[in-house]
N, C-alpha and C positions, 0 to 999 in steps of 0.2 A: 392498593388499589386493583380493581378487577381487569383480566386482559382486555387488550384493545380489540374491538369488534372484529370477527374474522368472517371470510377469508382476508388474509393480508396480500397486498400487493409489496414486494420487497425488490428493490432495485439497487443495483451497485453502478454508478455511473461515472466513468472516468473520461478523460481527455479523447479516447479512441474507441473504446467499447462500451456498450449499456447492456449489463445483464439484468433480467428480468425473471423473478420467480414468484409463485404464489404458495402461502401456507395455508391450507384449507381450514385446519381446526386447531385449536390450542395444543402444543405438544407436537404436532406434526413437522417433519422435516420439510423444508422448501422444495418445491418441485420447478425446475426451470422450465419457463415457457417461451423464452426468447433471448437471443444474443444478438444485439443489432449494433452497427456501426454508429457511433456518435456524430459522425458527420454526413450519415445518409439520411438524416431525418431533420426537418427544420426546426423542431423544438422538442422539448423533453415531453410536453404533453402528447404531442403527435407520436412520438416513440412509445409511450407507455400505452396509448390508446391502441395502437396498432398491435402491440403484445397482447394487450388485453382480449381484443378481438379475435386474435388468433387463437388464443387458449380457450375462448368460450367462457371466461371467467367474471365474476361481478364482485371485485373486491370492496369491502366495507371499510378498510385502514389502508394507509400507503406508508411505507417507512423507506426514504431515500437516502442513500449514502452517495454524496457527489464530491467530485474532486476539485475542491475550492473551498475558501473559507466560509464558514456559515455565520451569519449576523441576524439575530432574530428569526425571522420564518423566511428569510431570502438568502440566496446565494447564487453564486456564478461559477462555471468550471473555469479554472485558471488556464487551461490548455485546449479550449474549444469554446464555441459560440453560446452554448446554453446556459439560460437562466432560470431561476426557481424562485416561485413566489407562491407562498402556502395558500392564500384565497384564490388564486387563479387555478392551481393545482387541485383544489377540493371540488371547484366547480366543474373544471373539465373532466375529473376522473369520476365524479359523483361519489366521492367517499366521504365517511362521517368524522374521521379524525386521520390524523398523520403525524410524521416526525421527520425533520430534515437534518442529517448529520454530514460532518465532513467524513470523508471516505475512510480515514484513518482513525476517527473516533469510532465509526462503525466496526472496522477491523478489530479494535480494542475489545468490544464486545463478544468477539469469540473467543478470548483466551479462557473464560471459564468453562467453555464446552469442548474444548479441543481435547484430544486423546492421544496417546502415545502413537497410534496408527496415523495420525494427521501430521506428525513431526518428522524431520529428519536432522540428527544431531549434526552439528558442525565443532562445536566446543561442548563437551559434556558436562562440565561445571558441577555444583551442588547448590540447587536453587534453595533459596530460603524464602519465608514469609516476608513479603515486601512489594516494591514496586515492579511491575512487569512492562515491558516496553515493547511495541510492536512497529516496524518499519520496514520500508521498501522502496525500490524503483518500479517505475510503470512508464505511461507517457509522462510524468513527473516524478517527485520523491515526496513521500509522505511519512509522518511518524506520529504516535500517540502513546501516552503512557495509561496504564490503569493501576489503581489502588484499591484493594479490596480487603474485607475482613467480614467474615460470618455472614457471606452472602449478600452484602451491601459493596457497592463500587462507586468510585469516582473516576471518571474519564478526565484526562488532561491533554487536549489537544493542541498540536505544534504547527508552526510553519517552518519545520527544520531543514526542509528541501533549499530555503532561501538564505542559508547561512553560508559564509565564503569557506571554500575549501582550497587549503594550499598544500604544498609539497612536503615531503619528510624525507624521502630516501634521495639518494644521488641521481638515480635514474629520473625521478620525477621533477627534480630541480632542473635537469636539463629538457624535461619535456614540456613544463609549465608555459615557458615564453611562446611556444609553438601551439599552445591549445586555443581554440577559438573561444571567445568572450561573448556572453549573454548580457545585454544591457551593460556592457563595460565591465563585466564581472565574472569570475569563475566561482561557481557556487556548488553545493552538494548536487542539485537538481541538474545544473547544466554538464555534470560528470556522470551521476548517477541516474540515468534514465535512458530510454531507448536511443533519443538523440544523442544522450551522452557518450554511450558506446561509440557511436560514430564518431563523436569528436576525438575520442581516444584514439581510435584507428587512424583517423586523419592526422593527427599528431604525430603518432608513431611514423607514419608513412613519410611525413615531410622531414623527421628527424634523418630518415633513411634516404633523403633525397627523391622521394618518389611522389607522385601525385595521389591524392585522395580517390578512392575506387569505390567506396561503400555508400550508397544512397539512404539506407536505412540499418537498424541493428539486425534485422533478419539476414541481410546479405552479409554481414559481418560474421554472423554464425554459419552461413552458408560456406563462406570462404575458408573459415577455421576447420570446419569438417572436410574440405578437399585439401587440407594440409597447407594453407597459407600461414606462414610463421608470423606474420604481422598481425593478423586478425585474431590468431590463438593467444598473441601477446596481449592484445588489447582487451580480451575477454578475461585473461587472468589478472590483468592489473585492475580492471572493474570489479572483480571479486576481492582482491587485496583492499581497494579503496573501501569497497562497501563494508568490509569487515571492520576497517579502521574506523568509519564513521559510525557504525553500531557501537563500538567499544566507546568511543567519544560521547556518544548519547547515553549510554549506560552509566559513566560517570557522572553526567550532568544530572541524571535522575537518581543515581544510585540503584540501579535496576537490578537488584539482589534476587529478584524472582525471575529473571532471565530475559533474554531479548530474542525476538520472534521476527524472522524476515519474511514478509509477506510480498503479495504482488504477482504478476505473470511473468517477469523477466527472469528472476533469480533461479526458480525451479529448472527453465530450459537451458539456463547456462552452467548449471551446477556439474553436471559431468565433464566440464572443460575448466572449471575452477582449479586452482592449485589451493587446495584445502589446507594443506600445512602452512603456506604463506597466510591465509585467511585468519588462522588460529592464532598466529604470531601478531599480526596486525590488530586483531581484536583485543588481546589480553596484554600485550605488551606496552604498559602504560605506567613506567616506573615514576614516582615511588609507590604506585598502587597496584603493585604486581598481585600481591596476596589476594585483595580484594577481586581482582579481575580474573583471577585463576577460579575463582569460584563461581563465576558467572557464566551459566550457559547460553549458548547461542544456538538457535534452532531456525531451520526452514520449515515453514508451513506448506505442507506438500498435500495436504487434505483438500478436498472439493468444497468451493464455494463457501469459504469461512465467514465472509461479511454477511451473507443471507443468513447463515445458520446462527450468528450472533444477534443479528437483527431478529428473528423468529424468537429468541430468548428474551430480549428486550421486550417484545409485545407482551409477553405474558405479565410482566410486571416493571413498566417504565420506572417506578420509584426506586426500584432496587439499583439503578444506574444512574439516579439523581437526574433523570430525564423526564420526569412528570411535569416539570413547568416549562418543558419546551414543546409540549404537545400542541397541535393546531387548534384544538377546542379544549 
């Protein structure tokens, strides 16, 4: 099928931030026109119209990646108050066509366009042709798999952030009774997210007989940089658990094509992660050690991966099996 009408409005919308870009013509790279706070605007339409006006753009198509499950042409953010409805968006934005994807579905579309300069290796491995998996912490936790062959792809979205997460090592068994529960549960997302880092830090302080100190993940990072041993321990534990969950999901999908960690949190914390611990947590999955030793684990460190992936989708939505989800 032909490319979607350009210029494109491309937006990556999470529970905290909304990043907006314009792709002027087929094959162009996205140019960022706005980075907004999700909580600073009353609705998605208001935020996107504000960004369009600031950029002086007149998009003909809109491709939106949103931090929540997508059902048909509707979605709602899991960790913020915005909702999305294709007919309302088309009318408000004046576009001819569009596409609504879960944020990690959109991130999965970047995997065919990433190059070596976009990646930082955590576990080198030996990638093979097969499933690739992208996941990561942010305001929440997301994951999606990509299956591809000869330029045709299928995206497998998940709600992996809402899987229960349990302890494995002795220090984790001691810590878990002190962890704050969300909706009565300890889940991947309640631990591996911005607020999850705060929960880990608070639980470690409780174990030491101290009171919680950090109101948000940024404060945990600041205290770690200042030499706070508890905050540094929370960051290292966060990295270990992130790698373990990545390895578990790699087994679930047999992701021999590699696992890619994306999102805004991991790149900022990487300098304080204990990488050797992460490697062991990712690959130590007996009796599947031989399989896991071959699976690479990368951090996506290049700019705007979701926007770049969506720009590729716009050239041929059918190549990603998304033509039946277009708004018109």
